[in-house]
N, C-alpha and C positions, 0 to 999 in steps of 0.2 A: 504494500500500500504506500501511497505518498505520505510523507510527513507534511508537505507543503506544496500547494499547486497554484498559488497566486502568481500569475505570469508577469505582474507589474512590479513585483518586489524581488529582492535577492533570494534565490532559492536555497533551500537546505539540501544537503546530500540526502537523496532518497533511495529507497529500494525501488527497483524498476516496477512499473505497473505490469500486472500479469499479461496484458495484451502484447507487451514488448518481448515476451519470451516464447520461443518455440519449446516443445518438450525436450528437444535436444539440448538447447542451451541451459535450461533449468537443471536438467539432470547432471550435465557435465560440470556446471559451476558448483554443484553440491558435492559430488563425489570425485570428479575427474582431477581436481587440483591436488587433493591429498595423495591419490594413488600415483599421479604422474611424477611426484618427487622421486620415486624410486624405480620408475620404469626403465627398461633397457631399450634404447633406441640408437640408430646409427650414429657414428661419430662424425665430426666435421672439424675442419681447422678454423681458427679464429679469423675474424675480419682483418683485412690488411689495408694499408693506405691507398694502394692502387685500385681498390674496389670502391672508393668513395668519390663522390662529386660534392663540391661545395657551392652553395648558392648565395650570392650577394646581391644587394639592391644598389645599383649605381646611382639612384636618386637619393639615397640615405647617407648622410655623413658618417664616415668611419666604417661603413659596411664592407667595402672592397678592401680597405686597408687591413681590417681585422681578418678577413678571409685569407688574404695573402700571408699574413703573419702565421695563422694557424696552419696553412698548407706547407709553408716552409718548415715550421717546427716539426710537423708530422711526416715530411717528405712525401706529400701528396703531389702527383704530377701537375705541373702548372696548367696543362690543357684541360684539367678536370674542374677548373673554375667556370661556373656558369653565372654570367651577369644578366640580371633582369632589370627592367625599368617598371616600377610599380609604386603605389602609394607608400609613404614612409609611416603612415598611421598603423596602429596595432590591429585595427579591424578593416576588413574590406568586404565588398559584396561579392556574390557568386560570379557575376560577369567579369569583374576585375581579376578574380582568382583564375577563371578559365582562360582568359585572353592574355593576361600579362604575367601570370605566375606559372600555371600548369603548362600552357602551350610551349613557351620557350624552353622550359626544363625538359619536357618530353622530347622535344626535337633534339636537344643537345645530348641527352642520354641515349636516345635511339642511334644517333650517329656514333657515339663511343662504343655502343654494344656490337658494332660490326667487327671490332677488333679486340674488345676487352670485356671482362666481366665486371659489371657495376652492381653492387649489392646495397649501397647506402647513400643517403643524401644528408648533408649537414646544412641546415638553414642558419644564416648568420644574423647577427644584430642588424636591424633595419628591414628585414623581411617580415611582412605582416604575420600576426600571431593567430588570428581567428577570422572565420568567415561568418558574416551576419546572415540571418534569414532574409528572404526576398522582401523588398518593399511592397506593401499592400497597395492595390488599386483602391480608388476612392470608394467604390461600392463595397469592397471587402472591409475597409476601415469602418464604414457605417454599420455593417453587419456585426463586426466585432464589438462595437460600442453598444449596440442593441442587446447583444447576448450578455455583455458584462452588466448592463443595467438590470436585465431580467434576473441574473444570478444574485446581484446585490439585493434586489427587492425580496426574493425568496428567503434570503438569509436574514433580512431585517424584519420581515413581517411574521415570522414564525420561529419558534424554537425547533429547529430542524432536527428531526430524528435521523438515525443512521439510514433507515429505509428511505426517507424522503431525500436525503443527500444522494443516495445511490440512484434513485429514480428520476430526480429532477435537476439537482444542481450539478452533479458530476457530468451528465451528458452535455450540459451547457458549456462547462469548462473544456470538455473534449472537443466540442465544435470550435471553441475559441482557439485552442492549440492547433487544430487542423488548418484553420484559416491563416494563423500566424506562421505556420510552417516552422515552428521552433525546432522540430526534430531534424530539420535539414541544416541547422547550424553545425559547425564543426571547427576543429583546429585546422589551420593550414597544413600542419605537419601530418596529421592523420589522413588527410586527403592526398597529400603527396606520396604517402606510402603506396597509393594505388594509381600513381600518375601514368604508368605504362598500361593500365587496364583500359580497354576500349569503352566499356559501358557498365555501369552498375547503379543500383537504386540509391538515391540520396536520402530517402526517408529512413530515419532511425539508423541503427548500427549494422555492421556486417561482421560475423564471426571471423576471427583471424586464423587462417589455416596453420600458422606456426605455433599458436598457443598450445601448450602442453595439455591443457584440459580438454582440447578438441582433437586429440591425437587419434588418427586412423578413422576419423569421421568424414562423411561425404558433405562438403560445404560448397556454397556458391563460388567463393574465391579459391583459386589454386595458389600454391606457393610461388609459382613463377609470376603471379600477378603482384607480388608484394615486395617492397623495398624497406629496409631499415631507415628510419628518419629520426634524427635528433637535432637539437638546436643549441648553438652557442650564442647566448643572448643574455640580457640582464638590464639593470637600471642604467648603466653607463658603459661606455667603451672600456674604461679601466676595469670594471667588474669582469667583463668578458676576457680581457687579457689575463687577469689574475686567475680565472678559472683554467685557462689553457696552461699557464705556468705551473699552477698547483698540481694539475693532473700529471704533467710530465715529471715533476719533482717527486710526487708520491709514488709513482711507478718504480722509481729507483730503489726505494726502501720498503715499499709495501705500506698500506694504510694501517695505522696504529691508533688506538684509542678505545673507547667504550661504545658498545651497541646499546641503544635505548629503545624500548618498546613500551608504548603507553596505551594499554587496554582500558576498558571501562568496567569490566566484570571479571570475577574470578574465573580461573581456567576451568572449562567444562570437562566432564568426564570423557566425552567423545565428540568428534566433529560430525558424526553421522546425523542425517536428517536436519541439518542446519542450513539456513538460507540467509541472505541479506546481511544485516548488521551482526547477527549472531555468528555467522560463518566467518566474517572478517575479523571479529573480535577474537574468535578462536584461532584464526590465522596469525594474529600477533603473538599469542601465547606459543603457538607452534614454531614461529620464527625464533623466538627466544630460546626454546628448547633445542632446536636444531643447531643454532649457533653456539650454545653452551656445550653441546655434544662435540662439535668440531674443535672447540677450544682455542680458536685463533684470537678471539677478543673477549674481554670481560663483558658480561651481559647484564643489563638491568631491565626487569619487567615490572611495571606498576599496574595493578589491577583495580585501583580505586577509580571512582567516577570522576574525580578531579584530575586536571592535567598536571604534568610536571610543573613545579613552581619556578618562578624566575630565578635563574642562577643555580638551579639544582642539578644540572647535567654537564659537569666539566669533561673535557677531552672527548667530545662527542664525535664519533667516527661514522656511525650508522644510526638512523632513526626512522621509525614509523609509529604513527599513533593517530588518535582522533579524540575530540571533535571540537574545534574552535573555528567557527566560520569567519573567514577573512579577518582574523584577529590573532596574528602571530604572538606567541608567548616567548619572551626572551629568556628561555630556560637554558640555552645551549652555548657552550664554548666550542665552536666548530673547529675541528682539526683540519689542517690543509688536506684537500682531497676527499673530504667527507661527503657521504651520499645519504639522502633521506627524503621522505615525503610524508605529508600530512593528508589524511583521508578526509576530505571535505569538498564541497562544491566550489567551483570558480576560483580555486587557489592559484590558477595561472591565467586569470581573466585579464591581468595586466602585469607587465614586468617593468613598466616605466612611470605609471601615474604617481605623481608626487603625493606622499602621505598615505598611499595604499598600504594596508597591513596584510595583504594576502600572503600566504606562506611561501610560495615559490620566490616571489620578489624579495621578501625579507630574509629568507634563508641565504639567498645569493648575496645580499647586502652584508650579511653578518659573517660570511666566509665559507659557506658550503660550496662544493664543486659540482654537484649533480643533484637534480631533484626531478620530481614528476608531479604533474597537476593537470586538472581540467580547465578549459577556457570557459565552459558553461556548466550546466547541470549534467553530470555524467551518469548518475545512478550508481550506487555503491558497487554493483556487480561488474562495472566496467573498469574498475581500478585493479592494477596488478596485485594479486594476492601477496601480502608481505612475506609469508613463509616461502613461497615459491621464488619470489624475486631475490630475497636476501640469501637463501640457500644456494641458488645458482651463482650469484655474484661472488660469494665468499669461497666457492669451490676453486675459483681462480683460472678456469680454462676458457671461459667465454668473456668477450669484451662487454662493456656496459651496454652498447647498442644491441648486441645479440641477446643478452639477458632480458632486456626490455622487449625485444621481438617475441621471445618464446613465453613471456609472462603477461603479455597484453591481451586481454580477451577479445577486444573489438576494434575494428578499423572504420574509417569514414565516420569518426565520432569526435570526442572532446579532448582526449588525453594528449599531453606533450611531454617529451623527455628533454630536459635541459642538461647538457653535458657532452663531453667528447665521446663519440661512439666507440672509439678505439681504446678507451680507458680500461686498464687492467689493474685495479687497486690491490689485488691479492695474488700471492704466488699460489700455484696449483697445490692442492692438498696432496699428501703423500700417496694415499691409496689410489689405485687406478680406477677411473670411472668411465662409463660409456656416456658420451655426450649427446645432447640434442642436436639434430641436424638443422643448422640455421641457413642452409643454402637452398 
């Protein structure tokens, strides 16, 4: 069920409405994530610099300069720089995305693919962050306003029972969302993952064929349709350069510090038959247990409803927790090269708006090197499960971009990875493991 459906105000992280799930996705999200942690699947080699293209916006100050710096640092071939000319604003409409972002990128990659293997795109500071829903025609605007007034009158004129809400108010809200086409909103990066795909539906999400929870299932998208996409971006050019430098420096020694996980409830006896919030809270406990078992970092797990308090997390190397909507809590002393994400809506809605307290922006400002977040309402089931993400990251075989690829449930949706896709913060664990195929 929704926690919040008011389309005019800031959304809370919600469990996806039942209509957005097929039986396949519901079943796999509940049981597939846990079992896939230990599945035996074909091995693959890690992402390499010559498999990456870098996208910079020639109309945005410092975008090309930062791209050149990153490519030189990582020895990415100079001919893999793709310059586009588009808005320097964080949001763009669908036409702008199609004509001035996707089209030139598709053309450049297609040309490179004649002689090379391209597996990943890095979008740089200055490339738009999110795609807005279409602008309504006047008739549709009038219809939305009428439906909103009807909904408000029903709520004001009666003490609405749950049955009345289901029969009268909920259908009005669904009609409003359909007209607004809010489910066609997306992050630019999530759409770019499918830039080589000829055609696909824009309404709602598409299951990611690389996601371990969907292993061996028949899906609309095939693996050849999908590219790894990550972003080197932040509040300032200096932040982006610092992220690049910290990533390289940390790889030389390995990421050190403490892993922090902030659950809201005590550890459940089992993860079976859990969904939505309960499943993800259990995943935080499971992440802490797995990392403790690996023994690479000290681990702290907090199961109180309250969040970590300000200043309570020194030497933070890894983090995941919930739930403080667009309200970063300054609990962490981030180690150089640190990786973490906060599970809440819109935490990557902006990386530049002055005064914004969304977690992705603030984590980068405070010293983190990589984070994940949604640009709009993602629904909790669209977030990479923390146990899967951090287990694969700390095993040390796959790069940050590859870990994100295999732990991201959905594409053509809201999520963004900020960080160097080549980042390997940990040395491989001693025991031999069979690796997910990321190719």
